[in-house]
C-alpha positions in Angstrom: 5.9 -4.6 12.3 2.5 -4.5 14.0 -0.5 -6.6 13.3 -4.3 -6.1 13.3 -5.1 -9.2 15.3 -3.4 -12.2 16.8 -3.0 -15.4 14.8 -4.9 -17.4 17.4 -8.1 -15.3 17.8 -10.2 -18.0 16.1 -9.8 -21.5 17.5 -11.8 -24.7 17.5 -12.2 -26.9 20.6 -12.1 -30.6 20.3 -15.2 -31.7 18.3 -16.4 -28.1 17.8 -16.8 -26.0 14.7 -16.4 -22.3 14.5 -18.4 -21.7 11.3 -20.7 -24.1 9.5 -22.4 -23.1 6.3 -24.7 -26.1 6.5 -26.5 -24.2 9.2 -28.2 -22.6 6.2 -27.7 -19.1 7.5 -26.3 -16.9 4.7 -26.6 -14.0 7.1 -24.2 -15.7 9.5 -21.7 -16.3 6.7 -22.0 -12.7 5.6 -21.4 -11.4 9.1 -18.3 -13.7 9.5 -16.9 -12.5 6.2 -17.5 -8.8 7.0 -15.8 -9.3 10.3 -12.6 -10.2 8.4 -13.0 -7.9 5.4 -10.4 -5.3 6.6 -7.9 -8.1 7.1 -8.5 -9.6 3.7 -8.3 -6.2 1.9 -5.1 -5.5 3.9 -3.5 -8.7 2.7 -4.5 -8.2 -0.9 -3.5 -4.5 -1.1 0.0 -5.2 0.3 0.4 -8.1 -2.1 -0.8 -6.3 -5.2 -0.2 -2.6 -4.6 -3.6 -1.8 -6.2 -6.8 -0.8 -4.5 -8.9 -1.9 -7.4 -7.2 -5.3 -7.7 -7.5 -5.8 -3.9 -11.2 -5.1 -4.0 -11.6 -7.6 -6.8 -9.7 -10.2 -4.9 -11.9 -9.7 -1.8 -15.0 -10.0 -4.0 -13.7 -13.3 -5.4 -13.0 -14.5 -1.9 -16.6 -13.7 -0.9 -17.9 -15.8 -3.9 -15.8 -18.7 -2.8 -16.8 -18.3 0.8 -20.4 -18.2 -0.2 -20.0 -21.5 -2.0 -18.6 -23.4 1.0 -20.9 -26.3 2.0 -18.9 -28.1 4.7 -17.6 -27.1 8.1 -14.8 -24.5 8.3 -12.5 -24.9 11.3 -11.2 -21.4 11.2 -12.8 -18.8 9.0 -9.9 -16.4 9.4 -7.4 -18.9 8.2 -9.6 -20.1 5.4 -10.3 -16.6 4.1 -6.7 -15.4 4.5 -5.5 -18.5 2.6 -8.0 -17.8 -0.2 -7.1 -14.2 -0.6 -3.3 -14.9 -0.4 -3.4 -17.6 -3.2 -5.7 -15.4 -5.4 -3.3 -12.5 -4.9 -0.2 -14.7 -5.8 -1.9 -15.7 -9.0 -2.9 -12.1 -9.9 0.6 -10.9 -9.0 2.3 -13.4 -11.3 0.1 -12.5 -14.2 0.8 -8.8 -13.6 4.6 -9.3 -13.6 4.9 -9.1 -17.4 2.9 -5.9 -17.6 5.1 -4.3 -14.9 8.2 -5.2 -16.8 7.1 -3.1 -19.8 5.7 -0.3 -17.6 6.7 3.2 -18.8 8.8 4.9 -16.1 8.8 4.1 -12.4 5.9 1.9 -11.2 4.3 3.1 -8.0 1.5 1.5 -6.0 -2.0 2.8 -6.5 -2.3 5.3 -3.6 -4.5 4.5 -0.7 -6.0 7.9 0.4 -7.8 8.3 3.7 -8.7 11.2 5.9 -6.0 12.7 8.2 -5.5 10.8 11.4 -7.5 7.8 10.1 -4.6 5.5 10.8 -3.9 5.4 14.5 -1.5 2.4 14.5 1.9 3.7 13.5 3.3 0.3 12.7 0.4 -0.7 10.6 0.6 2.6 8.8 4.2 2.1 8.1 3.5 -1.3 6.6 1.5 0.4 3.8 3.8 3.4 3.3 5.0 4.1 -0.2 8.5 3.2 0.9 7.4 -0.2 2.2 5.2 -0.9 -0.8 8.0 -0.2 -3.2 10.3 -2.5 -1.3 7.6 -5.3 -1.2 7.5 -5.0 -5.0 11.1 -6.2 -5.2 10.1 -9.5 -3.5 8.9 -12.6 -5.3 5.2 -13.4 -5.0 5.9 -16.2 -2.5 8.3 -14.0 -0.4 5.8 -11.2 -0.4 3.0 -13.5 0.8 5.1 -14.9 3.6 6.3 -11.5 4.7 2.9 -9.9 4.7 1.2 -12.8 6.6 4.0 -13.2 9.2 5.4 -9.7 9.8 2.3 -7.6 9.3 -0.6 -9.8 10.4 1.1 -12.1 12.8 0.3 -15.5 11.3 2.6 -18.3 12.5 4.9 -20.1 10.0 2.8 -23.2 10.6 -0.4 -21.4 9.5 1.4 -19.9 6.5 2.7 -23.3 5.5 -0.8 -24.8 5.5 -2.1 -21.8 3.6 0.5 -22.1 0.9 0.8 -25.9 0.9 4.4 -25.8 1.9 6.2 -27.2 4.9 6.8 -24.9 8.0 10.5 -25.1 7.6 10.3 -24.1 3.9 8.2 -21.0 4.6 10.4 -20.1 7.6 13.4 -20.0 5.3 11.4 -17.9 2.8 10.3 -15.6 5.6 13.8 -15.0 6.9 15.1 -14.3 3.4 12.2 -11.8 2.8 12.6 -10.1 6.1 16.4 -9.6 5.5 15.7 -8.2 2.1 13.2 -5.7 3.4 15.4 -4.6 6.3 18.3 -4.1 4.0 16.3 -1.9 1.6 13.8 -0.1 3.8 14.9 3.5 4.3 14.7 5.1 7.7 12.4 8.1 8.0 11.1 10.4 10.7 7.8 9.2 12.2 6.3 12.4 13.6 3.1 12.9 11.6 2.7 16.4 13.1 6.1 17.5 11.8 5.5 15.8 8.5 2.2 17.5 7.9 3.6 20.9 8.9 6.6 20.6 6.6 4.5 19.1 3.8 2.1 22.0 3.9 4.9 24.6 3.9 6.6 22.7 1.1 3.4 22.7 -1.1 2.9 26.4 -0.4 6.4 27.1 -1.6 5.9 24.9 -4.7 2.6 26.5 -5.7 4.1 29.9 -5.1 7.0 29.2 -7.4 9.6 30.0 -4.7 12.4 27.8 -5.8 14.8 29.0 -3.1 12.4 28.0 -0.3 11.6 24.7 -2.1 15.3 23.8 -2.2 15.7 24.8 1.5 13.1 22.2 2.5 14.5 19.4 0.4 17.3 17.2 1.7 20.4 17.5 -0.5 20.1 13.7 -1.4 16.3 13.8 -2.0 14.9 11.4 -4.5 11.6 11.8 -6.3 9.7 9.0 -8.1 6.9 10.0 -10.5 4.5 7.6 -12.0 2.7 8.6 -15.2 2.5 5.2 -16.9 3.3 6.9 -20.2 -0.1 8.5 -20.2 0.7 11.9 -18.6 3.8 14.1 -18.0 6.1 12.4 -15.5 9.9 11.7 -15.2 10.8 8.4 -16.8 13.6 7.9 -14.2 13.9 8.7 -10.5 15.1 12.3 -9.9 18.0 12.8 -7.5 19.2 15.9 -5.8 17.5 19.0 -4.4 18.1 21.2 -7.5 16.8 18.7 -10.0 13.8 17.7 -8.0 12.9 21.3 -7.2 13.1 22.4 -10.8 11.0 19.5 -12.1 8.3 20.0 -9.5 8.0 23.7 -10.1 7.8 23.0 -13.8 4.9 20.6 -13.3 3.1 22.6 -10.6 3.5 26.1 -12.0 4.6 26.5 -15.6 2.8 23.4 -16.9 0.0 23.5 -14.3 -3.5 22.8 -15.7 -6.4 25.1 -15.0 -7.6 25.4 -11.4 -4.8 23.4 -9.7 -5.2 23.1 -6.0 -3.5 21.0 -3.3 -5.4 19.3 -0.5 -3.7 17.8 2.6 -4.7 14.2 3.4 -3.2 10.9 4.4 -1.6 8.8 1.6 -0.7 5.2 2.5 -0.7 6.0 6.2 1.6 9.0 5.8 1.0 12.7 5.3 0.4 13.5 1.7 -1.4 15.7 -0.9 -4.1 15.3 -3.4 -3.8 17.7 -6.4 -7.0 18.6 -8.2 -7.9 20.6 -11.2 -11.1 21.7 -12.8 -11.3 18.3 -14.4 -10.9 16.3 -11.1 -8.0 14.5 -9.4 -4.7 15.2 -11.2 -2.1 13.5 -9.0 -1.4 12.2 -5.5 1.8 12.5 -3.6 3.4 11.1 -0.4 6.4 12.5 1.4 9.0 11.3 3.9 11.2 13.4 6.0 14.6 13.0 7.7 15.7 15.6 10.2 12.9 17.9 9.2 13.7 17.9 5.5 11.9 16.1 2.7 14.1 13.2 1.7 11.7 11.2 -0.6 8.7 12.1 -2.8 6.4 9.7 -4.5 4.0 11.3 -7.1 1.4 9.2 -8.8 -0.1 10.8 -11.9 -1.2 7.8 -14.0 -4.9 8.4 -14.4 -5.6 4.6 -14.3 -4.5 4.7 -10.7 -6.5 7.7 -9.6 -10.0 6.8 -10.8 -11.2 5.6 -7.4 -10.1 8.7 -5.6 -12.8 11.3 -4.9 -11.8 15.0 -5.1 -11.6 16.4 -1.5 
């Protein structure tokens, strides 16, 4: 895993203070918060799998930061601790809802312009494959893994953030890392190849060429479709090239709504597609390849998860 910044970028010398709200400079506090905003959103999104929820958590963290009246030794540590604990609380409350979710639950897609993510390791840490694996961790395991493996916090810093001993969070971290490594699939990492194959695959799908579609799918391909019970989607993962091809062609051609178009973009740090109709965004997909063939497809169709995505 990569990281955005080192755990020791903000430090206090003996008798010094990094940030002090008693200076009476709201502008200074705002500048400090904005400096760490991407880090805070990154933690919250990886914890919750929801762009909207992550933005809410960051806003709550801002309100708490704005209310600080005493000296803060390390703004980065303070803000990361705040966002992590708010995310754990939110994640635990969402667990019951996800247990009753209709069909496969997929993260809310994070859509950016092509090539917006330059750090391959950071992009991998928000891939659909990784986000789905993170969903299988407990809230505590997820927090420790994200802070340690993605953002490079030390176990000592994580222990202080979570009010646990360093040895305790170390054990949790090792368990979480082993869990992720055992379940994380291995995909090709060439974005150029992925984009080329993805574009060719979508052309074949939109053209209704089932033979070409099946040629581009790995024999053991799996497709997950998230409709949340609100729009047409498979209630269970689809396995095998024949089943996946026929289902996709059914959705994209025979049952296609008016004006369906596909737009190449980056979804969760990987090449993907945004499908639009005359009514707006219809669905968002992300693909992974092995040996030049599509081995995994994630298709998010739940309209509740697409409201924040602007049509290309």
